[in-house]
N, CA, C, O and the ligand as a Tripos MOL2 file, in Angstrom:
@<TRIPOS>MOLECULE
protein
  237   235    60     0     0
PROTEIN
NO_CHARGES

@<TRIPOS>ATOM
      1 N         130.1070  -34.1120  131.4140 N.3       1 MET1
      2 CA        131.0710  -35.1640  131.7280 C.3       1 MET1
      3 C         131.4220  -35.9420  130.4630 C.2       1 MET1
      4 O         130.6070  -36.1030  129.5540 O.2       1 MET1
      5 N         132.6550  -36.4150  130.4410 N.am      2 HIS2
      6 CA        133.0770  -37.2910  129.3600 C.3       2 HIS2
      7 C         133.3170  -38.6710  129.9530 C.2       2 HIS2
      8 O         133.8920  -38.8060  131.0330 O.2       2 HIS2
      9 N         132.8760  -39.6810  129.2400 N.am      3 GLU3
     10 CA        133.0200  -41.0460  129.7370 C.3       3 GLU3
     11 C         133.8050  -41.8670  128.7320 C.2       3 GLU3
     12 O         133.4730  -41.9150  127.5470 O.2       3 GLU3
     13 N         134.8450  -42.5070  129.2240 N.am      4 PHE4
     14 CA        135.6350  -43.4190  128.3980 C.3       4 PHE4
     15 C         135.2910  -44.8500  128.7750 C.2       4 PHE4
     16 O         135.2840  -45.2060  129.9530 O.2       4 PHE4
     17 N         135.0090  -45.6610  127.7760 N.am      5 THR5
     18 CA        134.8230  -47.0960  127.9980 C.3       5 THR5
     19 C         135.8540  -47.8270  127.1660 C.2       5 THR5
     20 O         135.8540  -47.7380  125.9380 O.2       5 THR5
     21 N         136.7350  -48.5520  127.8420 N.am      6 CYS6
     22 CA        137.8160  -49.2430  127.1430 C.3       6 CYS6
     23 C         137.2320  -50.2930  126.2070 C.2       6 CYS6
     24 O         136.4120  -51.1150  126.6180 O.2       6 CYS6
     25 N         137.6570  -50.2630  124.9540 N.am      7 GLY7
     26 CA        137.1280  -51.1890  123.9660 C.3       7 GLY7
     27 C         137.9590  -52.4510  123.8310 C.2       7 GLY7
     28 O         137.6650  -53.3170  123.0080 O.2       7 GLY7
     29 N         139.0060  -52.5470  124.6520 N.am      8 HIS8
     30 CA        139.8650  -53.7200  124.5820 C.3       8 HIS8
     31 C         139.0850  -54.9590  125.0290 C.2       8 HIS8
     32 O         138.2380  -54.8870  125.9190 O.2       8 HIS8
     33 N         139.3820  -56.0720  124.4060 N.am      9 GLN9
     34 CA        138.6780  -57.3230  124.7060 C.3       9 GLN9
     35 C         138.5590  -57.5710  126.2040 C.2       9 GLN9
     36 O         139.5560  -57.5570  126.9250 O.2       9 GLN9
     37 N         137.3540  -57.7960  126.6570 N.am     10 GLU10
     38 CA        137.0890  -58.2080  128.0240 C.3      10 GLU10
     39 C         137.6570  -57.2510  129.0680 C.2      10 GLU10
     40 O         137.8600  -57.6410  130.2170 O.2      10 GLU10
     41 N         137.9120  -56.0160  128.6830 N.am     11 CYS11
     42 CA        138.4070  -55.0520  129.6750 C.3      11 CYS11
     43 C         137.2130  -54.2610  130.1890 C.2      11 CYS11
     44 O         136.7670  -54.4580  131.3200 O.2      11 CYS11
     45 N         136.7000  -53.3690  129.3550 N.am     12 GLY12
     46 CA        135.4920  -52.6490  129.7190 C.3      12 GLY12
     47 C         135.6470  -51.6670  130.8630 C.2      12 GLY12
     48 O         134.6510  -51.2550  131.4580 O.2      12 GLY12
     49 N         136.8800  -51.2800  131.1870 N.am     13 SER13
     50 CA        137.0850  -50.2710  132.2220 C.3      13 SER13
     51 C         136.4470  -48.9560  131.8130 C.2      13 SER13
     52 O         136.4360  -48.5960  130.6360 O.2      13 SER13
     53 N         135.9240  -48.2540  132.7810 N.am     14 GLN14
     54 CA        135.2950  -46.9690  132.5030 C.3      14 GLN14
     55 C         135.8940  -45.8970  133.3910 C.2      14 GLN14
     56 O         136.1570  -46.1100  134.5750 O.2      14 GLN14
     57 N         136.1030  -44.7380  132.7840 N.am     15 PHE15
     58 CA        136.5140  -43.5520  133.5380 C.3      15 PHE15
     59 C         135.6140  -42.4070  133.1250 C.2      15 PHE15
     60 O         135.1750  -42.3340  131.9770 O.2      15 PHE15
     61 N         135.3440  -41.5250  134.0470 N.am     16 THR16
     62 CA        134.6230  -40.3140  133.6900 C.3      16 THR16
     63 C         135.3630  -39.1090  134.2490 C.2      16 THR16
     64 O         135.9970  -39.1860  135.3010 O.2      16 THR16
     65 N         135.2750  -37.9970  133.5350 N.am     17 SER17
     66 CA        135.8510  -36.7510  134.0030 C.3      17 SER17
     67 C         135.1190  -35.6020  133.3330 C.2      17 SER17
     68 O         134.6080  -35.7310  132.2200 O.2      17 SER17
     69 N         135.0800  -34.4860  134.0270 N.am     18 SER18
     70 CA        134.4930  -33.2970  133.4170 C.3      18 SER18
     71 C         135.4700  -32.6450  132.4520 C.2      18 SER18
     72 O         135.0810  -31.8440  131.6020 O.2      18 SER18
     73 N         136.7550  -32.9980  132.5940 N.am     19 ASP19
     74 CA        137.8010  -32.4200  131.7590 C.3      19 ASP19
     75 C         138.3500  -33.4910  130.8290 C.2      19 ASP19
     76 O         138.9200  -34.4830  131.2840 O.2      19 ASP19
     77 N         138.1820  -33.2930  129.5400 N.am     20 LYS20
     78 CA        138.5880  -34.3260  128.5970 C.3      20 LYS20
     79 C         140.0920  -34.5630  128.6160 C.2      20 LYS20
     80 O         140.5410  -35.6910  128.4150 O.2      20 LYS20
     81 N         140.8780  -33.5110  128.8550 N.am     21 ASP21
     82 CA        142.3290  -33.6870  128.9260 C.3      21 ASP21
     83 C         142.7170  -34.6020  130.0780 C.2      21 ASP21
     84 O         143.5890  -35.4610  129.9450 O.2      21 ASP21
     85 N         142.0470  -34.4000  131.2160 N.am     22 VAL22
     86 CA        142.3000  -35.2560  132.3800 C.3      22 VAL22
     87 C         141.9060  -36.6950  132.0530 C.2      22 VAL22
     88 O         142.6160  -37.6430  132.3870 O.2      22 VAL22
     89 N         140.7750  -36.8290  131.4020 N.am     23 LEU23
     90 CA        140.2990  -38.1590  131.0330 C.3      23 LEU23
     91 C         141.2980  -38.8720  130.1270 C.2      23 LEU23
     92 O         141.5940  -40.0500  130.3300 O.2      23 LEU23
     93 N         141.8160  -38.1610  129.1310 N.am     24 MET24
     94 CA        142.7340  -38.8010  128.1930 C.3      24 MET24
     95 C         144.0490  -39.1630  128.8750 C.2      24 MET24
     96 O         144.7220  -40.1120  128.4730 O.2      24 MET24
     97 N         144.4140  -38.4000  129.9130 N.am     25 ARG25
     98 CA        145.6100  -38.7630  130.6720 C.3      25 ARG25
     99 C         145.3640  -40.0710  131.4380 C.2      25 ARG25
    100 O         146.2430  -40.9290  131.5260 O.2      25 ARG25
    101 N         144.1590  -40.2030  131.9840 N.am     26 GLN26
    102 CA        143.8000  -41.4530  132.6670 C.3      26 GLN26
    103 C         143.7990  -42.6220  131.6870 C.2      26 GLN26
    104 O         144.2010  -43.7370  132.0210 O.2      26 GLN26
    105 N         143.3400  -42.3420  130.4740 N.am     27 VAL27
    106 CA        143.3300  -43.3780  129.4470 C.3      27 VAL27
    107 C         144.7530  -43.8280  129.1370 C.2      27 VAL27
    108 O         145.0220  -45.0240  129.0290 O.2      27 VAL27
    109 N         145.6660  -42.8640  128.9930 N.am     28 ALA28
    110 CA        147.0600  -43.1950  128.7020 C.3      28 ALA28
    111 C         147.6560  -44.0340  129.8280 C.2      28 ALA28
    112 O         148.3730  -45.0000  129.5700 O.2      28 ALA28
    113 N         147.3610  -43.6650  131.0840 N.am     29 ASP29
    114 CA        147.8350  -44.4440  132.2290 C.3      29 ASP29
    115 C         147.2490  -45.8520  132.2050 C.2      29 ASP29
    116 O         147.9450  -46.8340  132.4680 O.2      29 ASP29
    117 N         145.9740  -45.9340  131.8900 N.am     30 HIS30
    118 CA        145.3050  -47.2330  131.8310 C.3      30 HIS30
    119 C         145.9360  -48.1280  130.7660 C.2      30 HIS30
    120 O         146.1620  -49.3170  130.9950 O.2      30 HIS30
    121 N         146.2160  -47.5450  129.6050 N.am     31 LEU31
    122 CA        146.8330  -48.3220  128.5270 C.3      31 LEU31
    123 C         148.1770  -48.8770  128.9650 C.2      31 LEU31
    124 O         148.5390  -50.0060  128.6350 O.2      31 LEU31
    125 N         148.9190  -48.0530  129.7240 N.am     32 LYS32
    126 CA        150.2400  -48.4680  130.1810 C.3      32 LYS32
    127 C         150.1300  -49.6030  131.1910 C.2      32 LYS32
    128 O         150.8340  -50.6090  131.0950 O.2      32 LYS32
    129 N         149.2300  -49.4260  132.1670 N.am     33 GLU33
    130 CA        149.1400  -50.3950  133.2620 C.3      33 GLU33
    131 C         148.4110  -51.6730  132.8550 C.2      33 GLU33
    132 O         148.8230  -52.7730  133.2220 O.2      33 GLU33
    133 N         147.3300  -51.5240  132.1000 N.am     34 ALA34
    134 CA        146.4800  -52.6850  131.8240 C.3      34 ALA34
    135 C         146.8110  -53.3650  130.5030 C.2      34 ALA34
    136 O         146.5880  -54.5650  130.3420 O.2      34 ALA34
    137 N         147.3390  -52.5990  129.5670 N.am     35 HIS35
    138 CA        147.5120  -53.1630  128.2350 C.3      35 HIS35
    139 C         148.9390  -53.0660  127.7220 C.2      35 HIS35
    140 O         149.2040  -53.3250  126.5480 O.2      35 HIS35
    141 N         149.8590  -52.6910  128.6100 N.am     36 ASN36
    142 CA        151.2720  -52.7100  128.2730 C.3      36 ASN36
    143 C         151.6180  -51.8350  127.0630 C.2      36 ASN36
    144 O         152.5320  -52.1390  126.2970 O.2      36 ASN36
    145 N         150.8680  -50.7480  126.9160 N.am     37 VAL37
    146 CA        151.1860  -49.7780  125.8730 C.3      37 VAL37
    147 C         152.0220  -48.6860  126.5160 C.2      37 VAL37
    148 O         151.4880  -47.8230  127.2130 O.2      37 VAL37
    149 N         153.3200  -48.7160  126.2890 N.am     38 GLN38
    150 CA        154.2140  -47.8050  126.9940 C.3      38 GLN38
    151 C         154.0990  -46.3790  126.4860 C.2      38 GLN38
    152 O         154.2150  -45.4260  127.2570 O.2      38 GLN38
    153 N         153.8740  -46.2350  125.2110 N.am     39 THR39
    154 CA        153.7590  -44.8930  124.6510 C.3      39 THR39
    155 C         152.4510  -44.7680  123.8950 C.2      39 THR39
    156 O         152.2960  -45.3040  122.7970 O.2      39 THR39
    157 N         151.5160  -44.0540  124.4960 N.am     40 ALA40
    158 CA        150.2370  -43.8020  123.8220 C.3      40 ALA40
    159 C         150.4150  -42.5820  122.9320 C.2      40 ALA40
    160 O         150.5000  -41.4580  123.4280 O.2      40 ALA40
    161 N         150.4710  -42.7930  121.6350 N.am     41 THR41
    162 CA        150.6900  -41.6930  120.6980 C.3      41 THR41
    163 C         149.4320  -40.8420  120.5640 C.2      41 THR41
    164 O         148.3310  -41.2680  120.9130 O.2      41 THR41
    165 N         149.6220  -39.6410  120.0530 N.am     42 GLN42
    166 CA        148.4810  -38.7590  119.8090 C.3      42 GLN42
    167 C         147.5060  -39.4130  118.8350 C.2      42 GLN42
    168 O         146.2910  -39.2530  118.9530 O.2      42 GLN42
    169 N         148.0490  -40.1460  117.8800 N.am     43 THR43
    170 CA        147.1970  -40.8310  116.9060 C.3      43 THR43
    171 C         146.3080  -41.8500  117.5990 C.2      43 THR43
    172 O         145.1080  -41.9320  117.3370 O.2      43 THR43
    173 N         146.9180  -42.6240  118.4870 N.am     44 LEU44
    174 CA        146.1570  -43.6440  119.2080 C.3      44 LEU44
    175 C         145.1180  -42.9990  120.1160 C.2      44 LEU44
    176 O         143.9630  -43.4240  120.1560 O.2      44 LEU44
    177 N         145.5400  -41.9660  120.8440 N.am     45 LEU45
    178 CA        144.6000  -41.3010  121.7530 C.3      45 LEU45
    179 C         143.4650  -40.6360  120.9800 C.2      45 LEU45
    180 O         142.3150  -40.6370  121.4210 O.2      45 LEU45
    181 N         143.8000  -40.0710  119.8270 N.am     46 GLY46
    182 CA        142.7640  -39.4550  119.0040 C.3      46 GLY46
    183 C         141.7550  -40.4850  118.5280 C.2      46 GLY46
    184 O         140.5500  -40.2340  118.4910 O.2      46 GLY46
    185 N         142.2710  -41.6390  118.1670 N.am     47 TYR47
    186 CA        141.3970  -42.7330  117.7350 C.3      47 TYR47
    187 C         140.4940  -43.1800  118.8780 C.2      47 TYR47
    188 O         139.2880  -43.3500  118.7000 O.2      47 TYR47
    189 N         141.0850  -43.3670  120.0450 N.am     48 LEU48
    190 CA        140.2990  -43.8160  121.1980 C.3      48 LEU48
    191 C         139.2690  -42.7710  121.6060 C.2      48 LEU48
    192 O         138.1560  -43.0970  122.0180 O.2      48 LEU48
    193 N         139.6690  -41.5010  121.4820 N.am     49 GLU49
    194 CA        138.7330  -40.4330  121.8190 C.3      49 GLU49
    195 C         137.5070  -40.5010  120.9170 C.2      49 GLU49
    196 O         136.3750  -40.3040  121.3610 O.2      49 GLU49
    197 N         137.7580  -40.7840  119.6460 N.am     50 THR50
    198 CA        136.6390  -40.8770  118.7030 C.3      50 THR50
    199 C         135.7840  -42.0990  118.9600 C.2      50 THR50
    200 O         134.5560  -42.0250  118.9290 O.2      50 THR50
    201 N         136.4350  -43.2280  119.2160 N.am     51 MET51
    202 CA        135.7080  -44.4890  119.3010 C.3      51 MET51
    203 C         135.1270  -44.7710  120.6820 C.2      51 MET51
    204 O         134.0700  -45.3940  120.7870 O.2      51 MET51
    205 N         135.7950  -44.3270  121.7370 N.am     52 CYS52
    206 CA        135.4870  -44.8300  123.0760 C.3      52 CYS52
    207 C         135.0200  -43.7650  124.0700 C.2      52 CYS52
    208 O         134.6080  -44.0890  125.1840 O.2      52 CYS52
    209 N         135.0850  -42.4910  123.6650 N.am     53 VAL53
    210 CA        134.6800  -41.4380  124.5860 C.3      53 VAL53
    211 C         133.3370  -40.8640  124.1470 C.2      53 VAL53
    212 O         133.1450  -40.5350  122.9760 O.2      53 VAL53
    213 N         132.4290  -40.7490  125.0800 N.am     54 LYS54
    214 CA        131.1640  -40.1070  124.7710 C.3      54 LYS54
    215 C         130.8120  -39.1180  125.8810 C.2      54 LYS54
    216 O         131.2950  -39.2200  127.0090 O.2      54 LYS54
    217 N         129.9750  -38.1800  125.5350 N.am     55 SER55
    218 CA        129.5280  -37.2140  126.5230 C.3      55 SER55
    219 C         128.3590  -37.7940  127.3020 C.2      55 SER55
    220 O         127.4480  -38.3900  126.7280 O.2      55 SER55
    221 N         128.3970  -37.6150  128.5920 N.am     56 VAL56
    222 CA        127.2900  -38.0690  129.4260 C.3      56 VAL56
    223 C         126.8090  -36.8890  130.2760 C.2      56 VAL56
    224 O         127.5960  -36.0030  130.6090 O.2      56 VAL56
    225 N         125.5470  -36.8760  130.6210 N.am     57 PRO57
    226 CA        125.0290  -35.7750  131.4420 C.3      57 PRO57
    227 C         125.6390  -35.8010  132.8300 C.2      57 PRO57
    228 O         125.9630  -36.8630  133.3610 O.2      57 PRO57
    229 N         125.7900  -34.6310  133.4060 N.am     58 ASN58
    230 CA        126.1960  -34.5650  134.8070 C.3      58 ASN58
    231 C         125.1280  -35.1690  135.6980 C.2      58 ASN58
    232 O         123.9310  -35.0230  135.4510 O.2      58 ASN58
    233 N         125.5900  -35.8560  136.7500 N.am     59 ARG59
    234 CA        124.6140  -36.4340  137.6610 C.3      59 ARG59
    235 C         124.5250  -35.5790  138.9090 C.2      59 ARG59
    236 O         123.7530  -35.8900  139.8160 O.2      59 ARG59
    237 ZN        141.3630  -51.4430  129.0880 Zn       60 ZN60
@<TRIPOS>BOND
     1     1     2 1
     2     2     3 1
     3     3     4 2
     4     3     5 am
     5     5     6 1
     6     6     7 1
     7     7     8 2
     8     7     9 am
     9     9    10 1
    10    10    11 1
    11    11    12 2
    12    11    13 am
    13    13    14 1
    14    14    15 1
    15    15    16 2
    16    15    17 am
    17    17    18 1
    18    18    19 1
    19    19    20 2
    20    19    21 am
    21    21    22 1
    22    22    23 1
    23    23    24 2
    24    23    25 am
    25    25    26 1
    26    26    27 1
    27    27    28 2
    28    27    29 am
    29    29    30 1
    30    30    31 1
    31    31    32 2
    32    31    33 am
    33    33    34 1
    34    34    35 1
    35    35    36 2
    36    35    37 am
    37    37    38 1
    38    38    39 1
    39    39    40 2
    40    39    41 am
    41    41    42 1
    42    42    43 1
    43    43    44 2
    44    43    45 am
    45    45    46 1
    46    46    47 1
    47    47    48 2
    48    47    49 am
    49    49    50 1
    50    50    51 1
    51    51    52 2
    52    51    53 am
    53    53    54 1
    54    54    55 1
    55    55    56 2
    56    55    57 am
    57    57    58 1
    58    58    59 1
    59    59    60 2
    60    59    61 am
    61    61    62 1
    62    62    63 1
    63    63    64 2
    64    63    65 am
    65    65    66 1
    66    66    67 1
    67    67    68 2
    68    67    69 am
    69    69    70 1
    70    70    71 1
    71    71    72 2
    72    71    73 am
    73    73    74 1
    74    74    75 1
    75    75    76 2
    76    75    77 am
    77    77    78 1
    78    78    79 1
    79    79    80 2
    80    79    81 am
    81    81    82 1
    82    82    83 1
    83    83    84 2
    84    83    85 am
    85    85    86 1
    86    86    87 1
    87    87    88 2
    88    87    89 am
    89    89    90 1
    90    90    91 1
    91    91    92 2
    92    91    93 am
    93    93    94 1
    94    94    95 1
    95    95    96 2
    96    95    97 am
    97    97    98 1
    98    98    99 1
    99    99   100 2
   100    99   101 am
   101   101   102 1
   102   102   103 1
   103   103   104 2
   104   103   105 am
   105   105   106 1
   106   106   107 1
   107   107   108 2
   108   107   109 am
   109   109   110 1
   110   110   111 1
   111   111   112 2
   112   111   113 am
   113   113   114 1
   114   114   115 1
   115   115   116 2
   116   115   117 am
   117   117   118 1
   118   118   119 1
   119   119   120 2
   120   119   121 am
   121   121   122 1
   122   122   123 1
   123   123   124 2
   124   123   125 am
   125   125   126 1
   126   126   127 1
   127   127   128 2
   128   127   129 am
   129   129   130 1
   130   130   131 1
   131   131   132 2
   132   131   133 am
   133   133   134 1
   134   134   135 1
   135   135   136 2
   136   135   137 am
   137   137   138 1
   138   138   139 1
   139   139   140 2
   140   139   141 am
   141   141   142 1
   142   142   143 1
   143   143   144 2
   144   143   145 am
   145   145   146 1
   146   146   147 1
   147   147   148 2
   148   147   149 am
   149   149   150 1
   150   150   151 1
   151   151   152 2
   152   151   153 am
   153   153   154 1
   154   154   155 1
   155   155   156 2
   156   155   157 am
   157   157   158 1
   158   158   159 1
   159   159   160 2
   160   159   161 am
   161   161   162 1
   162   162   163 1
   163   163   164 2
   164   163   165 am
   165   165   166 1
   166   166   167 1
   167   167   168 2
   168   167   169 am
   169   169   170 1
   170   170   171 1
   171   171   172 2
   172   171   173 am
   173   173   174 1
   174   174   175 1
   175   175   176 2
   176   175   177 am
   177   177   178 1
   178   178   179 1
   179   179   180 2
   180   179   181 am
   181   181   182 1
   182   182   183 1
   183   183   184 2
   184   183   185 am
   185   185   186 1
   186   186   187 1
   187   187   188 2
   188   187   189 am
   189   189   190 1
   190   190   191 1
   191   191   192 2
   192   191   193 am
   193   193   194 1
   194   194   195 1
   195   195   196 2
   196   195   197 am
   197   197   198 1
   198   198   199 1
   199   199   200 2
   200   199   201 am
   201   201   202 1
   202   202   203 1
   203   203   204 2
   204   203   205 am
   205   205   206 1
   206   206   207 1
   207   207   208 2
   208   207   209 am
   209   209   210 1
   210   210   211 1
   211   211   212 2
   212   211   213 am
   213   213   214 1
   214   214   215 1
   215   215   216 2
   216   215   217 am
   217   217   218 1
   218   218   219 1
   219   219   220 2
   220   219   221 am
   221   221   222 1
   222   222   223 1
   223   223   224 2
   224   223   225 am
   225   225   226 1
   226   226   227 1
   227   227   228 2
   228   227   229 am
   229   229   230 1
   230   230   231 1
   231   231   232 2
   232   231   233 am
   233   233   234 1
   234   234   235 1
   235   235   236 2
@<TRIPOS>SUBSTRUCTURE
     1 MET1         2 RESIDUE 1 A MET
     2 HIS2         6 RESIDUE 1 A HIS
     3 GLU3        10 RESIDUE 1 A GLU
     4 PHE4        14 RESIDUE 1 A PHE
     5 THR5        18 RESIDUE 1 A THR
     6 CYS6        22 RESIDUE 1 A CYS
     7 GLY7        26 RESIDUE 1 A GLY
     8 HIS8        30 RESIDUE 1 A HIS
     9 GLN9        34 RESIDUE 1 A GLN
    10 GLU10       38 RESIDUE 1 A GLU
    11 CYS11       42 RESIDUE 1 A CYS
    12 GLY12       46 RESIDUE 1 A GLY
    13 SER13       50 RESIDUE 1 A SER
    14 GLN14       54 RESIDUE 1 A GLN
    15 PHE15       58 RESIDUE 1 A PHE
    16 THR16       62 RESIDUE 1 A THR
    17 SER17       66 RESIDUE 1 A SER
    18 SER18       70 RESIDUE 1 A SER
    19 ASP19       74 RESIDUE 1 A ASP
    20 LYS20       78 RESIDUE 1 A LYS
    21 ASP21       82 RESIDUE 1 A ASP
    22 VAL22       86 RESIDUE 1 A VAL
    23 LEU23       90 RESIDUE 1 A LEU
    24 MET24       94 RESIDUE 1 A MET
    25 ARG25       98 RESIDUE 1 A ARG
    26 GLN26      102 RESIDUE 1 A GLN
    27 VAL27      106 RESIDUE 1 A VAL
    28 ALA28      110 RESIDUE 1 A ALA
    29 ASP29      114 RESIDUE 1 A ASP
    30 HIS30      118 RESIDUE 1 A HIS
    31 LEU31      122 RESIDUE 1 A LEU
    32 LYS32      126 RESIDUE 1 A LYS
    33 GLU33      130 RESIDUE 1 A GLU
    34 ALA34      134 RESIDUE 1 A ALA
    35 HIS35      138 RESIDUE 1 A HIS
    36 ASN36      142 RESIDUE 1 A ASN
    37 VAL37      146 RESIDUE 1 A VAL
    38 GLN38      150 RESIDUE 1 A GLN
    39 THR39      154 RESIDUE 1 A THR
    40 ALA40      158 RESIDUE 1 A ALA
    41 THR41      162 RESIDUE 1 A THR
    42 GLN42      166 RESIDUE 1 A GLN
    43 THR43      170 RESIDUE 1 A THR
    44 LEU44      174 RESIDUE 1 A LEU
    45 LEU45      178 RESIDUE 1 A LEU
    46 GLY46      182 RESIDUE 1 A GLY
    47 TYR47      186 RESIDUE 1 A TYR
    48 LEU48      190 RESIDUE 1 A LEU
    49 GLU49      194 RESIDUE 1 A GLU
    50 THR50      198 RESIDUE 1 A THR
    51 MET51      202 RESIDUE 1 A MET
    52 CYS52      206 RESIDUE 1 A CYS
    53 VAL53      210 RESIDUE 1 A VAL
    54 LYS54      214 RESIDUE 1 A LYS
    55 SER55      218 RESIDUE 1 A SER
    56 VAL56      222 RESIDUE 1 A VAL
    57 PRO57      226 RESIDUE 1 A PRO
    58 ASN58      230 RESIDUE 1 A ASN
    59 ARG59      234 RESIDUE 1 A ARG
    60 ZN60       237 GROUP 0 **** ****
């Protein structure tokens, strides 16, 4: 599983998915809805993937 934890101030939303592509799509949606980022660029998503996504064991 991959787990995303939003690093935005006081947000801390978490998503998990077994598919990283699905997870990053959820991240893009989250950025749009919660943080008013209309276009999540590949650069931004790549950065967030590095900083905010970690692998977690399946439960
Ligand atoms: Zn957030």
